[in-house]
N, C-alpha and C positions, 0 to 999 in steps of 0.2 A: 880969718876966713877959712872955711872948711874946703879942703882940696877935693876935686872931682874924682870919681872912680876912674880907674884905668882898665881898659880891656886888655887882658894879658894874652888871651888866645881865643880864636874862633875855630870850631871843629864841626864838620859836616860828616854824617854817617850815611852814606848812600844806601847800604844794605843794613836792615835792622839787625843788631847784635854783632855785626862785623866791625872791623877796625875803622876808625874815623880818619878823615883827611883834615890836616891843619891848614887853614887858609888865611890869607891876609885881608880878604874882603869877601863878602857874601851878599847875595841878593835875596831880599825878603819878598816872597810871593804874596799876592793879595788878590784873590779871585772871587768875585761875587757869584754865588751859586743860585739860591732861590730863597723864597721868603722865610722858610722855617730854619734854614741854616744860612746865615748871611755871608760869611767869608771863610775862605780856605787860606790859611796863613802858614808860614814856615819858611825856613831857608830853602832856596832852590836846591834840589837833589837830595835833601835830607830825608832819610827813611822812605825813599821812593820804591825800593826793592825789598822783597821778603823771601826768605827760603821757607818752603812748606814741605810737609810730608805727603805721602801718597793719598791721604784724604783731603789735602788742601789746607791742613792746619799749620799754623805758624810754628817754626822752630825759633827758639831764642837761646841765649847762653844759659838760661835756667836749666835747660835739658841738654843742650848741645854746646858746651863751653868751648869746643874747638872752633866755633865760629869766630872767636876772638882773633884767630890767626889769619883770617881772610883779609888781605889788604886790597883796598880799592884805589884806583887812580882815574881821574877825570882830566880832560883837557884844561889847561890853565884858563883859557878863554871861557870855559863853561861857567865860571863864577862872575862873569861880567853881566851887567844888566842888559836885557833884551837880546842876549846871545841865543841863537837857534842852532841846533845840531844839524850836521850834514851827513851824507852817507859815509863819510870818512871819520865820523866822530864816534868814539867808543868809551865805555866804562871797561877798564882793564882790571882783572882780578888775578891775584897771586896768592898762593898758600904753600906751605912746606910740602915738598914731594909732588907738586902739581905743576903742569905746564900752564903758562898764562892763558887766561880766558878773556876773549874780547866780546863785549856785549854792545851791539849797535845802539846808539842813543836815539836814533829815529824811532818812531812809534812802531811797535810790533804789530803783526797782523793777526796773531793767534790770541784767543781769549780763553782763560780758565774760569770755569764757574765753580761756585761753592768754596771759594777761598775764605778762611776765617782766622781772625786774630782777636782773642779775648771776647768782647761783647759784639764785635762786628763780623758780618759775613756779607759777601757780595762777589762780584766778578773782578778779575784783574787781567792785565796782559800777561801772556805766557812767553817767556824768553827762549823757548825752544828746547830741542833734544840735546844739543851740545852742552848747554848750561845745566840741564837736568842731569846728564851723565857726570859732568864735572863735580857737582855738589854731591851726587849719590856716591861717587868714588871717594870723595874726600871724607864724607861723614860715615860711609859704610852702610848706608841705608837709603832707600828710595826717596829721592828729593826732587824738587823743582824750584826754579827761580821765577818769581812773578813780579810785576811792576804795578804800582797803584794806577788805577784807571781814572784819572782826574776829570776826564770829560763827562763821565756818567755817574761815578760813585762819590758818595759823601760819607765821611766817618766823623760824626760830631764829637767834640770834646764834651766832658761831663757837664750837663747844663746847669747843675747847681754851682759850678765854679766859673764856667765860661760859656754862658748861653749864647747861641748864635754863631759859634765858631767851630771849625772842624780842622782835622789834621789828616796826615797820611798814615804811615805805619809806626809812628811814634806811639809810646804807651798810652798817653792820655792827652798831652798838650804839645804844641809844636816847638816850644823852646824850653831849654833847661839851663838855668843860671847856677853858677857856684862861685865861691870866692877862694882865692889863695889863702887868705887869713884863716878861713874855716878849716881848710886842709892842714895848714901848719899847726893849728891848735890840736886837731885830732892826732896828728903824728907825734906830738909830745906825749900822748897817752898810750900809744900803741907799742907793743914789744918791738916791732919793726915798722918803719914808715912805709906808706903806700903812695903811689903816684895818683894824680887826679884822674887818669884814664880809668881807674876802677869805678868812677862815678859817672862817666860818660856825659859831661855837660856839653852844651853847644857853645856857651859863652862863659869864659872864666874871667872874673874881674879881680882887681887888686886895689889896694889903698882903702880898705874898709876894715871895720872891726870884725873879729871872728863871729860868724853866724849873724852878722848884721843884716844879711839878706832875708832873714826871717820876717823882717818888718817892712820890707819894701812893697809898697802898693803900686808904684809906678817907677819904671826905669826908662830914662830918655837917652837915646843914642842918636846923635845928629837930629834929624827931623822925625825919627820914629819914637813912639811911646809904647813900651811894653807894660802890660798889666801883670802884677804879681798876684796870682790867684790862689795858690796854696803851696805848702811845702811838699817835697817829693817823698812819697812812701818808698822804702827800699826793699828789694827782693834779695835773692842770694847772689846777684851778679857782682856786687862789690867784693865778694870773696874770691872771684875768679882772677887769677893772674893774667893780665891782658897780653903779656909777652910770651907766655907758655901755653895758655889755654887750659891751665890746670886749676880746678877749684880748691880753695883752702877749706879748712874745717870750721874756723870760727871768726877770724878777724878779717876786716875791721868791724863786723857786725856785733860781736860780743861787747866790744868797748862802746860802740855807738848806743847800744841798748841801755847802757848805764846812765847816759846823760842826754840822749837825743830821741828817746822813745816818746810816743805821743802820750803815754801814761805820765811821763815826767813833764813834758812841755804843755800838754793840753789835757789835764786829768778830767775835765768836765765834758769832754767830747768823745764821740764814738772812736774806739781804737782803730787805727789803720796800719799799724806796724811802726818800725822805727823810721825816723825822718831825717832828711837833710834839706 
C-alpha cells in the first residue's frame, strides 16, 4: 500500500517578497466575490501586504533583494480559524539596522490609488507614514506599504489555468507546493546545496518521488482539495540568498535550466522559462 504524503512545513508570507513565517496550522480563506470571479482563496495573511515605489508599483526581490531580510511576526492566534484582530493586534516587522515596526491588523483608514503589480492595478489600503518611512529608510528609496483591499478589489488568477479564482499579491496563484524529494535531487547536482526558502513554497511535502508533484492534478489535505493547475515558472529570486539578501550569479538557475526548463519538459508548448 502506497504511503500518504506528509506535510513537512507550512509557510505564510505576509508581505510579498519578504521573509515567511513557519506555522503549524493555517486557515484557508474562501470568499465568494461575484459572478465573473467566483472565489478568493489562499492562506489567511499570505501576501496581504506589498511594498511599492513612489509610483505605486510593486517592489519584489527581483529588483530589491534586501526584502528577503524583512522578518514578519503575527500573533499566534492569528492563524486560528475565525480569529478577528483587535486594536492590540499587530504585524511586527524587523530588519537589520532597523527598529521594530508595528502595523495594526485592524483595517486602515487610508486608501492608496493606482497600486500596480504585474497585470493588476487598483486601490489598496495604505499603512501610513511611519511604515512608509521605515521601508524608505531600509531600501534607501521612496517606498510605501499597502494592504490588499479584499472588500472591493479582485485580482483574478490566469483564467486559462484557474478560471473563476482570484488571489491577493501572490504572483499568479494562491498556493505553491514543493517537495523535499525534489529539493534533495536538485542539491545532488548543485556545486553547493540550497535551502527550500530559495523557492518560497507555502506547502512543503515529503514522502514522494523527486518532482512527482509535476503530475498532481489534485492534492487532498483533510477536507480540502487543491487543484494542481500548472508548474511554477521561475524568475531570478531562487538565486537570492534568503539569509543575506544577496543575489548570486547563476545557481540554482543554471543547473535547473539543464533538466527543468520547459524546452526539456514540454518542448511542444510555448516557452515560459525554467520550471519547478
